[in-house]
N, C-alpha and C positions, 0 to 999 in steps of 0.2 A: 731340791725338788721334793715336795711332800709325797707321802705314800698315797696310793689310790684310795678314794673315799666313796662311800655310798651316796646316791643322790638324796637330796632332802625330801621329806615326805610331801606328797602332793605335787611333785615335780611334773612339769609338762612333758611334752613329747621328747623322746631321746635325741641325742645328737646324731649326725650323719657324717661319715668321712667318705669322700668320693675320690677314687683314682680317676681323674678326668682325662689324663693324657700321658702317653709314653712316647718320647721323641724317637726312640729306636724302632718303634712299630706303630705309627700313627693310626693305622686302621684297626688296631686291637681295640675291642670293645671296652668302654669304661666300666668300672665296677663300683658299686656303692656298698658301704658297710654301716648298718644301723647299729649304733652303740647303745642298745637298750639295756643290756645286762653287763656292760663292760666298764671297768674302772681304769684300764690301762691298755694302750696299743703300742706294740713294739714293731718297728719296721726294719728289715735288713735284707741283704742279698741272699738269694736262694737259686737253686738250679732251675726251678720252675715256679710259677705263681702259686702261692699257698696262702691259706687263711685258716687258722686253728684257734679255737677258744678253749681255755683251760681255767679251772678254778671254780669258786663259788659264785652263784648268780649275784649280780650287783657289784662284784669285785673281780670278775673274770678278766683274764688277760687275752687280748686278741693279738696273735702273732701273725704278721703279714710278711711274706717273703716274695721277692721279685727278682727276676733274672736280668739284672742291669749291672754291668761292670762298674758303673759310676757309684753304685751303692755299696757301702761297707757291710760286712757280715752282721754287725750290730750297729745300726746307723742312728736311729732316732727313737724316742719314746714319747708318747702322749699320755698325760695323766689327768684324770678328772678329780677335782677337789670335792669337799663335802657339800659345797653349794651348787655343784653341777657344772662349774666352769672348767675349761680344758687348758692345759699348758703343754708346751713342747720342749723337749730337752735333747740336745745333741749328745750322743753317747760316745763322743770322742772319734767321730767319723773322720775320714781323710778329706772328704769334699764338702763337709759342712751341711748345715740346714739353713734354708732361707725362708723367711716369712714375708710375703709381698716384696720380694727382691732383696731384703736385708738379711745378711748372715747373722745368726743368733746362736748363743750358747744355750739360752733358755728364754722362753717368752710366753706370755699369755696369748691365747688364741681367741679370736672373735668371729662372729658369724660372717661367712663368706670369704674369709681370708685364704690366700693361696700359699700352699706349703710346697717348696721345691726340694726334693730329695733325689740326688743323682739326676737322671734324665726323666724322672717321674714328677708329675704335677698333681697335687691333691687339693681338694677344697673341703673345708670344714663347715658344717652347718650346725648352729646351736640347737636346732630342733627340727624334727621331721615327722611325718606320719609313718607309722610302721606298715610296710606293704603287706597286703593279705597274701596268703599262700598262692603261688602261681603268678603273682604280679611280676611284670618285667623289671629287672634290676637296672637295666640300661636301655637307651633308645633302641627301637627295633629297626633292623635293616630294611624291613618291608615298608614302614611308614614312620621315619624318624620324627616327623613333625608332630605326631600324636603322642610322643613320649618325651619325658624330660627327667633329668636328675636334680633339678632345682625343686625343692620340696613343695613350695606354694604352687608353682606352675604344674608340677606333676599331679597335684590334687585337682586343679582346674581341668587338666587334660583328661583325667579319669572321668570327670563328670561329662566332658564333651564327648568322649568315646561312648559313654552310656547313652547319650542323647543323639548319637550320629544317625541312627536308623529311624528317628522320629521326624515329625514335621516341624518341630519347634524351631523358631529362628535362633540364631546365635550371633551375638555382637562381639567381634574381635577387636580389642583395643591394644594398641602398641605403637611405638615410634616407627618412623619410616625405615624400612629395611629390616624390621624385626622378624619377618617371615610370615606375615598374615596371609599372603597369597598361598604360600606353601601349605599352611595349615588348612586353608579353605579347600584346596585340592584334596588334601588327605581326608578331610571330613566328608567331602563328596564321594570319594572312593569307598569310605567306610559305610556310607549310607546305603549302598546297594541300589541306588536309584537308577532307573533305566535311561533317563534323559541326560542331557549334557550339562556341564558347568558353564554358565554364561556370565561373563564379567561385565559390569556396567561401571564405567569410570565416571561416577556422578559428579565429581568435583571439576571435571573438565569444562571449559567455556563453551558449552553447547546445550541445546535444549534437552529436556528430559524426554526419553523415548515414550511413545504411546504404549498402551497395554499390548496392542497387536504386535509391536516390535519386540516385546519381551517374551512372546509366546515360544521363542526358540528354547526357553528353559523349561517348557512344560514337561512334567515328569522328572525334572532334574533339579538343579540348584542355581539360584540367581545370587551372584556375589555383587554387592553394592560397595564399591571402593570409594574412599575419601568422602564418605557421607557427611562428615562434619563441615565440609566446605559448601554445602548447599545453601542457597538463599531460602528464606521462608516460603516464597511462592513456588520455587522449584521443589522444595520438600513436599509441599501440599500436592503438587501435580504427581510426584513420584508415588506418594502414598495412594492416590486415587488409582494409579496404574497397578500398584501392588495388590490392592484389594481385589482387583479383577483377575490377575494372573495366579494369585495364591489359591484361588478357587479351582485352578487347573492343576493342582498337585505340584506346586512350585515351592521348594524350600528356600528360604531367604537367609543369607549370611551378610552381615554388615561389617566392613572393615574400616576402622577409623583411628586416627591418631589420638583422639580425645573422647571421653565419655559423651554419649549423646545428651545434648541439652534438651530442655523442655521444647516440645514442638510436635509436629504431626508425625514425624518418623518414629520418634521415641514412643509416642502414644500407640502407634500402629504395631510395632514389633515388641516393645517391652511391656507396656501397660495392658494392651489387649490380648497379646499372644504369648506373654510370659517368656520372652527371649532369655536364654542363658547368656550371661556376660562373662567373657574370658579375657583376662589381661595378660599380655605378653610383656614381661619385664625386658628392659634393654639388655643387650649382651653383656655390658659391663657389670650388671647386677646378677648375672647367672653364668659365671665362668664354669660352673659345674658342667654345662653343656658345650663348652668351647671345643673340647676334644671330639665329641660326636659330630658337631657342625663342621669341624675341620676335616674329619674323615669323609663326610658326605661331599664336601667341596672337592677333595682330592679325587674321589671316584668320578665326579662330573668333569673335572678339568683334565684328568689323565686316566681315562678308564682302562687303557691297555697296560699301564705300568704302575698304577696306584699301589699295588701290593708290594712293590719293590722300593717305594719311596720312604726315606727317613728324613727327619728334621735335624738340622744343626741345633744343638741345645741352646745356643744363643738366640736362634730364631724362635724356638719354642718359648723361651723366657720372654722375649719381646711380645709374642702373641698374647701371653697371659697378662702382661702388664699394660698393653695398649688400651686406651679408653673406648675405642670403637664408636666414634660418633656416627658412622654410617651403619652400625649394627651388623647383623649377620650377612647382609648384602655386601658390606665392605669386606668382611672376612673372606667371603667367596671370591671377590675380585682380587684380593691380595694373593690368595692361593692360586688363582688362575695365572696371575703375572709370574709367580714363582715357578710354577710348572712350565710355563712357556720359556722361561730363562734357561731351564735345564733340558728342554726337549731337543735342541739342536746339538748339544754336546753328549747327550745320553747319560748325563750325571743322574744319580738317584737321590742325592742329598740336596734338600732345599736349604738355602743359606741366607743369612741375614744380609749379606753383601749384595744379593740379587734383588733386594727391594728397590723400587723406584726411588730416585734421589729425594723426592718430596716426602717420602715416608721413612727413609732411612734415619735411624737415631744416631746419636753419638756413641762412642765406644768407651767401655770401662773394662779394665783388665782384671781377671780373676785367675788364680792358679788352682788346679785340681789334680787329683791323683786317680789314675785308672789302673786297676790291677797292680798297684805298687809303683807305677811310673808317673812322675810328675809331668803334666801337660799344661799348656797355657790356654786359657779360655777367654771369652769375651761376653759381656752382658751389655744390654742396651739400656742406657738410662738407669732405671731402678728395677728391672725385672729380676726374676729369680735366677738361681745359679745356672751358668752355662759352662760347657767344657768342650773344647775342640782340640785336635792334635796340633802341636806346635810345628810349623815348617822348619824350625831350627833343630828338630829331633833327627839328626842325620849322623852317619858314622864318625865324621871328623869335622873339626872347625873349618878346615880348608874347603871341604866339600860343601858345608853349609854356606860359607861366604860365596863360593863360586855360583851356587844356585841362586842366591839373592842378586848377585851382580848380573847374572844372565837375564833374570826377570826384569831388573831395572833397565837394562839396555833394550830389551824387547819393547818395553812400554815407555821408553824415553823419560824415565823418572816419574811416571804417573803413579803415585802411591796407591790410589784407589784400584787401578788396574792390577798392580802387583799384588795387592791384598787379595783380590778375587782369584788370581792365578794360584797363589800360595795358600788360599783358603784360610786366611787369618784376618786380623783387623788392621786398619790403617796405622793406628798407634803402635801396633806390634812391628810393622814394617819399619817405622821410623826408629823404634828402639833397637831393632836388629842392625839397621844401618849404622847407628851410632856405636853399637858394640863392636862392629867390624871396621870402624874408621872410614865409612863411606860417606861422601858428600852428595846428597841427593840432587843438589843444583847442578852438579857436574854432568849428570845423566840427562838433564833437560836441555843442554846446549844443542 
């Protein structure tokens, strides 16, 4: 691994390293580190979260400490080369370093890649805007939708916040489930308008409301959803109604899956009224925000116990690897299902095994060390490192075998049910059965 280098002259914005999620405390706020004067980042275990910069500008070392037993005291090192590119190196840690789910000794890092170190998940961005003094470094608990750790989205949201109190229309573009409605509600709250937020599902198979029906938004905000689905005639009728209601101090927000094409609506809100356009990237492209969105979903799904909930590292790894075709809405649904699965038992750890069968991935075995003790872990498909206690970690071989036999009898050889009870993977149950000379079919009789 080369020594830290200075950025080339004329280099663009600096890189950004975001601690997006800690499986041991998922409500803990994410943090971002702008690497504007840093040539090296060292990550290791510490008694509390720390961040210290030492050395000369441009070649400073950023030392990040985190209180996670899965992290070694000197775990990983990120180094910038003379061209401004970043590489990661494992410093001989017990549990290793994973980039996008693959364990590496050393690897080049590219924009948006996920780095798993212990139970922490980090996202590197090749460039970002340097936040002005006082700017939030993480999503706000008051209105998460108006903040982001994804650099491009953060810049767009800053413009939206600045325009929130104006009458200028805003066009929100993003895939289904990306959070356009949440953002619209946040913009309405930030506007300080005395009127209500009224949603018009313009893509539904129904006539366009007359201006008199839209007056419920007077003094407030009118959200036009699915505007891209309008026919040209409906679009023209809608614009005629909008021209009338906007004279009554109605602020218009348009939520659409695609940019507005040429037509009456685009002419009315973009060309004539200078609408701000804000694009919401799909969740798969902004994993920087996954931890904050997960925390918000936990607070909604389990408001009375969210603070006590932790995530099985295998589950956290799966969450960061999943492509999320249903976007943030799908993430919220998954969290709701997982919280419901633990509500009856009072368990506080959300586990990969509690995912619905249609979502549950295959198992991959990984060994880890926690505080000097080897444990068995599981990852799903290709996610980053996972580590969970091994149910075979008991005082004696006889005791371990007895516990497995008892579980197999209770569940009549159902490997999936035994895995859930013992909080391990199905393949680990099969491996333990083979180790102890147990015939799984005999329990199914």
